[in-house]
N, C-alpha and C positions, 0 to 999 in steps of 0.2 A: 515581540513575537512569543506566542504561547508555546510552552513545552509540555503541556498536558497531553498524555497519550491520545485522548479522544479528540484532540484538536489538530492532529498531524495527518499528513497524507503519506501513505506508504507507496513507494515507487519500485516496480519490478520491471526493469528494462536492461536485460543482461548484455546487450550488444554494445561494445565500445564504451564510450563515456556518456551514453545517453542519460542514465540515471543521475549521474553527478551534475550534468548540465541542467536537467529538469529541476533538481533540487536547488541549484543556483538561481535559476529564473524565479522559482516560487519564493525563495528566500528574499529576493529583492522586492517582492510584493508583500513581505511580512507574513508569508505562509510557511509554516513549519512542515518540512518534508524529510523523510528518511529513505535513503536508497538502500534497498534490501538486496543482499547478495544472491538470493535465490528464493524459490517457493517455500523452503523450510523456514527461512528467516522471516519472510513475509507473513506466513501463517502464525508463527510464534508472536511476532509483533502485533498482528491484528487481534490476537486474543487479549492483548493488553489494552487495546483500544486504538481507534483511528477514526478520522473524519471521512476518509475515502481511500480508494485504491486507484493507482494509475498503472495500468498493465500494458506492456508492449505485446504485440501480436505473437511473438515467438514464445511467450510465457503460456499462452492459452492452449496447451496440449489437453487432451481429454482427461488425463489424470489430475492435472493442475486445476482444470475447471471444476472437477468434482470436489477438490479440497476447498476451493474458493466458495463454491455453492454451500459446502458444509458450514463455512463461517457465517454465511447469510442465514442459513436455517436456524442457527442457535442465537440469533439476535433477539433482543427484547422487542416486543410488539411495536413499541414507539420508535425504534431505531430505523434509520434509513442509510444503510451502508451503500 
């Protein structure tokens, strides 16, 4: 399983054990995933690199959506987050 930052999926699912369970399922498929404790950690980790984001609905507040959109805005033209 790759541990390169740009090969991992970042998970923001703050309710219960959702993020840990998602990471476990992805790990069994040899997909590296990191459960982020909140939008601040997700944003910080995404700036280091990621293959994609998996976001629970409750994370998608107006302010968080703006922060996530900011990540997309600063991507390289060839990148597809």
